[in-house]
C-alpha atoms as an extended CHARMM CRD file, in Angstrom:
* protein
*
       232  EXT
         1         1  MET       CA            -27.7750000000      -67.7260000000       14.7820000000  PROA      1               0.0000000000
         2         2  ALA       CA            -30.4400000000      -64.5080000000       14.8150000000  PROA      2               0.0000000000
         3         3  GLU       CA            -28.0850000000      -61.2650000000       13.2570000000  PROA      3               0.0000000000
         4         4  HSD       CA            -28.2370000000      -58.0730000000       15.5980000000  PROA      4               0.0000000000
         5         5  PRO       CA            -29.7480000000      -55.2960000000       14.6510000000  PROA      5               0.0000000000
         6         6  PRO       CA            -27.1310000000      -52.0110000000       13.3950000000  PROA      6               0.0000000000
         7         7  ALA       CA            -25.9980000000      -49.8240000000       16.0450000000  PROA      7               0.0000000000
         8         8  ALA       CA            -27.8000000000      -46.9070000000       15.8940000000  PROA      8               0.0000000000
         9         9  GLN       CA            -26.0210000000      -43.6130000000       14.8520000000  PROA      9               0.0000000000
        10        10  ILE       CA            -25.3030000000      -41.0710000000       17.6350000000  PROA      10              0.0000000000
        11        11  ASP       CA            -25.2650000000      -37.1690000000       16.7350000000  PROA      11              0.0000000000
        12        12  VAL       CA            -22.8430000000      -35.8980000000       18.9870000000  PROA      12              0.0000000000
        13        13  ASP       CA            -22.7340000000      -32.0210000000       18.9310000000  PROA      13              0.0000000000
        14        14  TRP       CA            -19.5400000000      -30.7070000000       18.0310000000  PROA      14              0.0000000000
        15        15  HSD       CA            -19.3540000000      -28.1620000000       20.8170000000  PROA      15              0.0000000000
        16        16  ASP       CA            -19.4480000000      -31.2880000000       23.2500000000  PROA      16              0.0000000000
        17        17  VAL       CA            -16.7390000000      -33.0810000000       21.4320000000  PROA      17              0.0000000000
        18        18  VAL       CA            -14.5590000000      -30.0370000000       21.5430000000  PROA      18              0.0000000000
        19        19  ARG       CA            -15.5110000000      -29.7540000000       25.7400000000  PROA      19              0.0000000000
        20        20  PHE       CA            -14.8560000000      -33.6120000000       25.9710000000  PROA      20              0.0000000000
        21        21  MET       CA            -11.5390000000      -33.3730000000       24.3230000000  PROA      21              0.0000000000
        22        22  ARG       CA            -10.6280000000      -30.4880000000       26.5320000000  PROA      22              0.0000000000
        23        23  GLN       CA            -11.6410000000      -32.2240000000       29.6470000000  PROA      23              0.0000000000
        24        24  LEU       CA            -10.1770000000      -35.8030000000       28.7470000000  PROA      24              0.0000000000
        25        25  SER       CA             -6.9010000000      -33.3250000000       27.7700000000  PROA      25              0.0000000000
        26        26  HSD       CA             -6.7510000000      -32.0400000000       31.6510000000  PROA      26              0.0000000000
        27        27  HSD       CA             -6.8100000000      -35.3850000000       33.1230000000  PROA      27              0.0000000000
        28        28  LEU       CA             -4.7470000000      -36.9390000000       30.9600000000  PROA      28              0.0000000000
        29        29  ARG       CA             -2.1250000000      -33.7520000000       31.1630000000  PROA      29              0.0000000000
        30        30  HSD       CA             -2.4400000000      -33.8470000000       35.3610000000  PROA      30              0.0000000000
        31        31  HSD       CA             -0.9780000000      -37.5980000000       35.0640000000  PROA      31              0.0000000000
        32        32  LEU       CA              2.0610000000      -36.6220000000       32.6580000000  PROA      32              0.0000000000
        33        33  ASN       CA              2.5620000000      -34.0750000000       34.7200000000  PROA      33              0.0000000000
        34        34  ALA       CA              2.9190000000      -36.6900000000       37.4740000000  PROA      34              0.0000000000
        35        35  ALA       CA              5.2070000000      -38.8430000000       35.0780000000  PROA      35              0.0000000000
        36        36  GLU       CA              7.4050000000      -36.2560000000       34.1790000000  PROA      36              0.0000000000
        37        37  LEU       CA              7.6360000000      -35.5710000000       38.0530000000  PROA      37              0.0000000000
        38        38  GLN       CA              8.5040000000      -39.1060000000       38.6470000000  PROA      38              0.0000000000
        39        39  ALA       CA             10.8920000000      -39.2660000000       35.3170000000  PROA      39              0.0000000000
        40        40  ALA       CA             13.2230000000      -36.3040000000       37.2190000000  PROA      40              0.0000000000
        41        41  TYR       CA             13.2740000000      -37.6530000000       40.1130000000  PROA      41              0.0000000000
        42        42  LEU       CA             14.4210000000      -41.0370000000       38.9160000000  PROA      42              0.0000000000
        43        43  ASN       CA             17.0760000000      -39.3040000000       36.9770000000  PROA      43              0.0000000000
        44        44  GLU       CA             18.4310000000      -38.2900000000       40.5460000000  PROA      44              0.0000000000
        45        45  LEU       CA             18.6210000000      -40.9220000000       41.7130000000  PROA      45              0.0000000000
        46        46  ALA       CA             20.2710000000      -42.4670000000       38.9920000000  PROA      46              0.0000000000
        47        47  GLU       CA             23.5580000000      -43.1630000000       39.2600000000  PROA      47              0.0000000000
        48        48  SER       CA             24.9710000000      -44.9010000000       35.9090000000  PROA      48              0.0000000000
        49        49  ALA       CA             25.0260000000      -42.9460000000       32.6900000000  PROA      49              0.0000000000
        50        50  GLU       CA             23.2020000000      -46.0390000000       31.0730000000  PROA      50              0.0000000000
        51        51  MET       CA             20.3500000000      -45.2030000000       33.2830000000  PROA      51              0.0000000000
        52        52  LYS       CA             20.2490000000      -41.6610000000       33.0150000000  PROA      52              0.0000000000
        53        53  GLU       CA             20.1800000000      -41.8400000000       28.9200000000  PROA      53              0.0000000000
        54        54  GLU       CA             16.9340000000      -44.3590000000       29.4410000000  PROA      54              0.0000000000
        55        55  VAL       CA             15.4960000000      -41.8380000000       31.7760000000  PROA      55              0.0000000000
        56        56  LYS       CA             15.7870000000      -39.3130000000       29.1570000000  PROA      56              0.0000000000
        57        57  ARG       CA             14.4060000000      -41.0630000000       26.6540000000  PROA      57              0.0000000000
        58        58  LEU       CA             11.3980000000      -41.4460000000       28.6750000000  PROA      58              0.0000000000
        59        59  ARG       CA             11.0550000000      -37.9910000000       29.8280000000  PROA      59              0.0000000000
        60        60  GLU       CA             11.1210000000      -37.0700000000       25.9310000000  PROA      60              0.0000000000
        61        61  MET       CA              8.5610000000      -39.7860000000       24.7760000000  PROA      61              0.0000000000
        62        62  ILE       CA              6.1060000000      -38.2080000000       28.0570000000  PROA      62              0.0000000000
        63        63  ALA       CA              7.1030000000      -34.8650000000       26.1520000000  PROA      63              0.0000000000
        64        64  GLU       CA              5.7760000000      -35.8270000000       23.0570000000  PROA      64              0.0000000000
        65        65  VAL       CA              2.6800000000      -37.6610000000       24.0430000000  PROA      65              0.0000000000
        66        66  THR       CA              2.0930000000      -33.8230000000       25.7120000000  PROA      66              0.0000000000
        67        67  LYS       CA              2.6530000000      -32.3890000000       22.7540000000  PROA      67              0.0000000000
        68        68  ALA       CA              0.6450000000      -34.5140000000       20.3580000000  PROA      68              0.0000000000
        69        69  LEU       CA             -2.3300000000      -34.2590000000       23.1900000000  PROA      69              0.0000000000
        70        70  GLN       CA             -2.0240000000      -30.4470000000       23.1550000000  PROA      70              0.0000000000
        71        71  SER       CA             -2.0050000000      -29.8460000000       19.5560000000  PROA      71              0.0000000000
        72        72  VAL       CA             -5.5260000000      -32.1340000000       19.1030000000  PROA      72              0.0000000000
        73        73  THR       CA             -7.1720000000      -29.9860000000       21.3420000000  PROA      73              0.0000000000
        74        74  THR       CA             -5.2570000000      -26.9690000000       19.3860000000  PROA      74              0.0000000000
        75        75  LYS       CA             -6.8040000000      -27.8650000000       16.4320000000  PROA      75              0.0000000000
        76        76  MET       CA            -10.4330000000      -28.6850000000       17.9350000000  PROA      76              0.0000000000
        77        77  VAL       CA            -11.1260000000      -25.6100000000       19.8860000000  PROA      77              0.0000000000
        78        78  PRO       CA            -12.3520000000      -22.3890000000       18.5280000000  PROA      78              0.0000000000
        79        79  VAL       CA            -10.8630000000      -19.8550000000       16.3030000000  PROA      79              0.0000000000
        80        80  THR       CA            -10.4440000000      -16.3020000000       17.6220000000  PROA      80              0.0000000000
        81        81  ALA       CA             -8.2250000000      -14.0580000000       15.0120000000  PROA      81              0.0000000000
        82        82  MET       CA             -6.4550000000      -10.7720000000       16.6750000000  PROA      82              0.0000000000
        83        83  PRO       CA             -5.5350000000       -9.3670000000       12.4210000000  PROA      83              0.0000000000
        84        84  ILE       CA             -3.3570000000       -6.4200000000       11.6200000000  PROA      84              0.0000000000
        85        85  PRO       CA             -2.5820000000       -4.9730000000        8.6400000000  PROA      85              0.0000000000
        86        86  TYR       CA             -0.2200000000       -6.5320000000        6.2650000000  PROA      86              0.0000000000
        87        87  ARG       CA              1.5080000000       -6.9010000000        3.1030000000  PROA      87              0.0000000000
        88        88  CYS       CA              0.4090000000       -9.8890000000        1.1080000000  PROA      88              0.0000000000
        89        89  ALA       CA              3.9950000000      -10.5710000000       -0.2880000000  PROA      89              0.0000000000
        90        90  ASP       CA              4.9840000000      -10.3220000000        2.9760000000  PROA      90              0.0000000000
        91        91  LEU       CA              3.2310000000      -12.8560000000        4.5820000000  PROA      91              0.0000000000
        92        92  LEU       CA              3.7120000000      -15.1880000000        1.4600000000  PROA      92              0.0000000000
        93        93  GLU       CA              7.4000000000      -15.2410000000        2.1290000000  PROA      93              0.0000000000
        94        94  ASP       CA              6.8090000000      -15.7800000000        5.6650000000  PROA      94              0.0000000000
        95        95  ILE       CA              5.0790000000      -19.0900000000        4.6510000000  PROA      95              0.0000000000
        96        96  GLN       CA              8.0580000000      -19.8140000000        1.8890000000  PROA      96              0.0000000000
        97        97  GLN       CA             10.4540000000      -19.6810000000        4.8530000000  PROA      97              0.0000000000
        98        98  LYS       CA              8.7940000000      -21.2760000000        7.3110000000  PROA      98              0.0000000000
        99        99  LEU       CA              8.0240000000      -24.1340000000        4.9770000000  PROA      99              0.0000000000
       100       100  LYS       CA             11.9430000000      -24.5010000000        4.6280000000  PROA      100             0.0000000000
       101       101  SER       CA             12.4370000000      -24.3150000000        8.1260000000  PROA      101             0.0000000000
       102       102  LEU       CA              9.8560000000      -27.4590000000        7.9830000000  PROA      102             0.0000000000
       103       103  GLY       CA             12.2240000000      -29.3470000000        5.4340000000  PROA      103             0.0000000000
       104       104  THR       CA              9.5140000000      -29.9790000000        3.5410000000  PROA      104             0.0000000000
       105       105  THR       CA              9.7440000000      -32.7250000000        0.8730000000  PROA      105             0.0000000000
       106       106  LEU       CA              7.1750000000      -31.0210000000       -1.7500000000  PROA      106             0.0000000000
       107       107  GLU       CA              8.2560000000      -29.3070000000       -4.8610000000  PROA      107             0.0000000000
       108       108  VAL       CA              7.0320000000      -26.2190000000       -4.6660000000  PROA      108             0.0000000000
       109       109  ASP       CA              6.4280000000      -23.7450000000       -8.2570000000  PROA      109             0.0000000000
       110       110  TRP       CA              5.2270000000      -20.5820000000       -7.0320000000  PROA      110             0.0000000000
       111       111  ASP       CA              3.2870000000      -17.8770000000       -8.5580000000  PROA      111             0.0000000000
       112       112  ILE       CA              2.9020000000      -14.7080000000       -6.7070000000  PROA      112             0.0000000000
       113       113  GLU       CA              1.1960000000      -11.6340000000       -8.4350000000  PROA      113             0.0000000000
       114       114  VAL       CA             -0.1500000000       -9.4630000000       -5.1110000000  PROA      114             0.0000000000
       115       115  GLY       CA              2.0910000000       -6.3280000000       -6.0520000000  PROA      115             0.0000000000
       116       116  GLU       CA              1.8970000000       -4.1630000000       -2.7590000000  PROA      116             0.0000000000
       117       117  SER       CA             -1.2930000000       -5.1980000000       -1.5480000000  PROA      117             0.0000000000
       118       118  MET       CA             -2.6390000000       -5.2060000000        1.8960000000  PROA      118             0.0000000000
       119       119  PHE       CA             -4.8730000000       -6.9680000000        3.8120000000  PROA      119             0.0000000000
       120       120  GLU       CA             -5.7810000000       -7.7060000000        7.7370000000  PROA      120             0.0000000000
       121       121  VAL       CA             -5.3090000000      -10.9310000000        8.9730000000  PROA      121             0.0000000000
       122       122  ASP       CA             -3.5900000000      -12.5870000000       12.2760000000  PROA      122             0.0000000000
       123       123  PRO       CA              0.2400000000      -13.3580000000       11.4470000000  PROA      123             0.0000000000
       124       124  GLN       CA              0.4610000000      -16.0740000000       13.7900000000  PROA      124             0.0000000000
       125       125  LEU       CA             -2.8380000000      -18.1590000000       12.6690000000  PROA      125             0.0000000000
       126       126  LEU       CA             -3.1830000000      -17.5950000000        8.7770000000  PROA      126             0.0000000000
       127       127  PRO       CA              0.2240000000      -19.1560000000        7.5890000000  PROA      127             0.0000000000
       128       128  GLU       CA             -1.3150000000      -21.8090000000        9.8180000000  PROA      128             0.0000000000
       129       129  ALA       CA             -4.0040000000      -22.6340000000        7.7340000000  PROA      129             0.0000000000
       130       130  ILE       CA             -2.1190000000      -22.3170000000        4.6110000000  PROA      130             0.0000000000
       131       131  LEU       CA              0.4780000000      -24.6190000000        5.8400000000  PROA      131             0.0000000000
       132       132  GLU       CA             -2.0250000000      -27.3160000000        6.4720000000  PROA      132             0.0000000000
       133       133  LEU       CA             -2.8230000000      -26.7950000000        2.8550000000  PROA      133             0.0000000000
       134       134  PHE       CA              0.9470000000      -27.9770000000        1.5030000000  PROA      134             0.0000000000
       135       135  GLY       CA              1.3850000000      -30.5430000000        4.7000000000  PROA      135             0.0000000000
       136       136  ASN       CA             -2.0160000000      -31.8760000000        3.8220000000  PROA      136             0.0000000000
       137       137  ALA       CA             -0.5730000000      -32.2500000000        0.1070000000  PROA      137             0.0000000000
       138       138  GLU       CA              2.6430000000      -33.9600000000        1.4660000000  PROA      138             0.0000000000
       139       139  LEU       CA              0.9600000000      -36.2470000000        3.2070000000  PROA      139             0.0000000000
       140       140  HSD       CA             -1.6270000000      -37.1770000000        1.0710000000  PROA      140             0.0000000000
       141       141  GLY       CA             -0.1410000000      -36.4910000000       -2.5240000000  PROA      141             0.0000000000
       142       142  GLY       CA              1.5850000000      -39.7750000000       -3.2500000000  PROA      142             0.0000000000
       143       143  GLY       CA              4.7700000000      -39.9620000000       -5.3550000000  PROA      143             0.0000000000
       144       144  ASP       CA              4.0200000000      -37.0470000000       -6.7700000000  PROA      144             0.0000000000
       145       145  LYS       CA              5.6650000000      -33.8950000000       -4.6010000000  PROA      145             0.0000000000
       146       146  LYS       CA              5.4760000000      -31.5030000000       -8.0170000000  PROA      146             0.0000000000
       147       147  ILE       CA              2.8220000000      -28.7170000000       -6.8280000000  PROA      147             0.0000000000
       148       148  LYS       CA              1.6890000000      -25.3470000000       -7.8430000000  PROA      148             0.0000000000
       149       149  ALA       CA              1.2380000000      -22.7140000000       -5.1840000000  PROA      149             0.0000000000
       150       150  ALA       CA             -0.3030000000      -19.3250000000       -6.4780000000  PROA      150             0.0000000000
       151       151  ALA       CA             -1.2670000000      -16.0920000000       -5.0080000000  PROA      151             0.0000000000
       152       152  LYS       CA             -3.4530000000      -13.2120000000       -7.1690000000  PROA      152             0.0000000000
       153       153  ILE       CA             -5.6250000000      -10.7390000000       -6.1600000000  PROA      153             0.0000000000
       154       154  GLU       CA             -8.8980000000      -11.1560000000       -8.2170000000  PROA      154             0.0000000000
       155       155  ASN       CA            -12.0180000000       -9.0910000000       -7.8990000000  PROA      155             0.0000000000
       156       156  GLY       CA            -10.9810000000       -6.7670000000       -5.2440000000  PROA      156             0.0000000000
       157       157  GLU       CA             -9.5640000000       -9.7450000000       -2.9980000000  PROA      157             0.0000000000
       158       158  PHE       CA             -6.5510000000      -11.7300000000       -1.8310000000  PROA      158             0.0000000000
       159       159  GLU       CA             -6.5390000000      -15.5990000000       -3.3940000000  PROA      159             0.0000000000
       160       160  PHE       CA             -4.5210000000      -18.1920000000       -2.4860000000  PROA      160             0.0000000000
       161       161  THR       CA             -4.4880000000      -21.8500000000       -4.5790000000  PROA      161             0.0000000000
       162       162  LEU       CA             -2.3410000000      -25.0300000000       -4.2460000000  PROA      162             0.0000000000
       163       163  ARG       CA             -2.7690000000      -27.3960000000       -7.3670000000  PROA      163             0.0000000000
       164       164  GLU       CA             -1.3570000000      -30.7230000000       -6.4270000000  PROA      164             0.0000000000
       165       165  PRO       CA             -1.2670000000      -34.2700000000       -8.4400000000  PROA      165             0.0000000000
       166       166  GLN       CA             -3.9150000000      -36.5210000000       -7.0970000000  PROA      166             0.0000000000
       167       167  LYS       CA             -4.3200000000      -39.4960000000       -9.7900000000  PROA      167             0.0000000000
       168       168  GLN       CA             -7.0960000000      -40.9020000000       -7.4560000000  PROA      168             0.0000000000
       169       169  PHE       CA             -9.1040000000      -39.2510000000       -5.3820000000  PROA      169             0.0000000000
       170       170  ASN       CA            -11.9820000000      -40.9620000000       -3.6280000000  PROA      170             0.0000000000
       171       171  SER       CA            -13.0460000000      -38.4280000000       -0.9660000000  PROA      171             0.0000000000
       172       172  THR       CA            -15.2170000000      -35.4500000000       -2.1240000000  PROA      172             0.0000000000
       173       173  THR       CA            -14.8420000000      -31.5860000000       -1.6060000000  PROA      173             0.0000000000
       174       174  ASP       CA            -18.6450000000      -30.7950000000       -1.0100000000  PROA      174             0.0000000000
       175       175  ASN       CA            -18.5680000000      -29.6010000000        2.8000000000  PROA      175             0.0000000000
       176       176  TRP       CA            -14.5320000000      -29.6130000000        2.1670000000  PROA      176             0.0000000000
       177       177  GLY       CA            -12.9360000000      -28.9570000000        5.7830000000  PROA      177             0.0000000000
       178       178  ARG       CA            -16.0220000000      -29.1940000000        7.5850000000  PROA      178             0.0000000000
       179       179  VAL       CA            -16.0900000000      -33.2220000000        8.3710000000  PROA      179             0.0000000000
       180       180  PRO       CA            -13.3330000000      -33.0710000000       11.1370000000  PROA      180             0.0000000000
       181       181  LEU       CA            -12.2370000000      -36.9820000000       12.3590000000  PROA      181             0.0000000000
       182       182  ARG       CA            -13.8800000000      -38.4450000000        8.5430000000  PROA      182             0.0000000000
       183       183  GLN       CA             -9.8400000000      -39.8170000000        8.1080000000  PROA      183             0.0000000000
       184       184  VAL       CA             -7.6630000000      -41.0010000000       11.5350000000  PROA      184             0.0000000000
       185       185  GLY       CA             -4.5100000000      -42.3800000000       10.9770000000  PROA      185             0.0000000000
       186       186  ARG       CA             -1.4610000000      -42.5420000000       12.9850000000  PROA      186             0.0000000000
       187       187  GLY       CA             -0.5450000000      -39.3770000000       14.0440000000  PROA      187             0.0000000000
       188       188  HSD       CA             -3.6010000000      -37.6600000000       12.2130000000  PROA      188             0.0000000000
       189       189  TYR       CA             -6.7180000000      -37.0980000000       13.1860000000  PROA      189             0.0000000000
       190       190  GLY       CA             -8.4530000000      -35.1250000000       10.2860000000  PROA      190             0.0000000000
       191       191  LEU       CA             -8.6910000000      -31.9220000000       11.9030000000  PROA      191             0.0000000000
       192       192  GLY       CA             -6.4570000000      -30.5210000000       10.0160000000  PROA      192             0.0000000000
       193       193  LEU       CA             -8.8470000000      -29.0240000000        7.1600000000  PROA      193             0.0000000000
       194       194  ASN       CA            -10.9210000000      -28.1550000000        9.5960000000  PROA      194             0.0000000000
       195       195  ARG       CA             -8.8500000000      -26.0160000000       11.7260000000  PROA      195             0.0000000000
       196       196  ALA       CA             -7.5140000000      -24.4510000000        8.4020000000  PROA      196             0.0000000000
       197       197  ARG       CA            -11.3760000000      -23.3690000000        7.3060000000  PROA      197             0.0000000000
       198       198  MET       CA            -12.2350000000      -22.0120000000       11.0030000000  PROA      198             0.0000000000
       199       199  ILE       CA             -9.4340000000      -20.1300000000       10.4820000000  PROA      199             0.0000000000
       200       200  VAL       CA             -9.6310000000      -18.4110000000        7.6450000000  PROA      200             0.0000000000
       201       201  GLU       CA            -13.3580000000      -18.1050000000        8.2130000000  PROA      201             0.0000000000
       202       202  ALA       CA            -12.7660000000      -16.2740000000       11.3920000000  PROA      202             0.0000000000
       203       203  HSD       CA            -10.8440000000      -13.4340000000        8.5210000000  PROA      203             0.0000000000
       204       204  GLY       CA            -13.7390000000      -13.3180000000        6.8700000000  PROA      204             0.0000000000
       205       205  GLY       CA            -12.5530000000      -15.5560000000        4.1500000000  PROA      205             0.0000000000
       206       206  ARG       CA            -13.7270000000      -18.3450000000        2.3280000000  PROA      206             0.0000000000
       207       207  PHE       CA            -12.3500000000      -21.7740000000        2.1040000000  PROA      207             0.0000000000
       208       208  ASN       CA            -13.3320000000      -24.5330000000       -0.4900000000  PROA      208             0.0000000000
       209       209  ALA       CA            -11.7610000000      -27.6880000000       -3.0760000000  PROA      209             0.0000000000
       210       210  GLU       CA            -12.0580000000      -28.9490000000       -6.4330000000  PROA      210             0.0000000000
       211       211  TYR       CA            -11.0260000000      -32.0730000000       -8.0900000000  PROA      211             0.0000000000
       212       212  ASP       CA            -10.4870000000      -31.7570000000      -11.9100000000  PROA      212             0.0000000000
       213       213  SER       CA            -10.3520000000      -35.6080000000      -13.2070000000  PROA      213             0.0000000000
       214       214  GLY       CA             -9.3210000000      -34.6740000000      -16.6450000000  PROA      214             0.0000000000
       215       215  ALA       CA             -5.9640000000      -32.8880000000      -15.1430000000  PROA      215             0.0000000000
       216       216  LEU       CA             -5.7480000000      -35.3330000000      -12.3260000000  PROA      216             0.0000000000
       217       217  ASN       CA             -5.3570000000      -32.7480000000       -9.3310000000  PROA      217             0.0000000000
       218       218  LEU       CA             -7.0200000000      -31.2570000000       -6.4710000000  PROA      218             0.0000000000
       219       219  LEU       CA             -7.0560000000      -27.8300000000       -6.1040000000  PROA      219             0.0000000000
       220       220  SER       CA             -7.3890000000      -26.2200000000       -2.9570000000  PROA      220             0.0000000000
       221       221  ARG       CA             -8.6090000000      -22.0960000000       -2.4360000000  PROA      221             0.0000000000
       222       222  ILE       CA             -8.7740000000      -19.7830000000        0.1860000000  PROA      222             0.0000000000
       223       223  VAL       CA            -10.4640000000      -15.9910000000       -0.5440000000  PROA      223             0.0000000000
       224       224  LEU       CA             -9.3050000000      -13.5110000000        1.9650000000  PROA      224             0.0000000000
       225       225  PRO       CA            -11.0340000000       -9.8210000000        1.7540000000  PROA      225             0.0000000000
       226       226  LEU       CA             -8.5310000000       -7.1450000000        1.1370000000  PROA      226             0.0000000000
       227       227  ALA       CA             -7.7040000000       -4.3150000000        3.8250000000  PROA      227             0.0000000000
       228       228  LYS       CA            -10.0630000000       -1.5980000000        3.2890000000  PROA      228             0.0000000000
       229       229  PRO       CA             -8.5090000000        1.7370000000        1.7850000000  PROA      229             0.0000000000
       230       230  THR       CA             -7.3320000000        4.2740000000        4.3920000000  PROA      230             0.0000000000
       231       231  SER       CA             -8.8960000000        7.4190000000        4.0440000000  PROA      231             0.0000000000
       232       232  ALA       CA             -6.5360000000       10.4670000000        3.0460000000  PROA      232             0.0000000000
């Protein structure tokens, strides 16, 4: 039997992928909205409590699909930050509170030494990037849930690091956060770190990671400029 030649690799510009996903999302949401309207109509027609409960479950399923679709498209679109002056310590406190509200299973050892330092950040966007690191650690960290989070002022910059145990690390930290769609799983599409990088860079910051094969841990780092001192 003759062997078929390997399929040629197709390079598609990321902007074209984003445009395609936005258009596809628009079409799918149109159908999901129609399904939701139909389910609402069925709920009005339903007479038994059992039937109403089934319609309720159907509407919840439609809402879940809509939410997942929105999440994917949101993580792909370009980031526009709207920074305001913010205390570094306040933002870190916000992140700690959000972690608790999300019900994380991680055991976080915090080491925060930022004093009264200020930076100019988007208080909605930046926590999303940092929380993505925690979510990534929870998803890929294996059985060990003990991680170390540190924040300090270094060389006139804000530096946040997350150190997580990784006994086996078969990936590479080259181009960290620049290879979307590489690792795809159920409910996860390899977009989170790319989104985190875009958010950090929209703030004029840097985002990278390195693996310590001796200590068997992955260190993720976010570095951001501090706010410029105001003249008296």
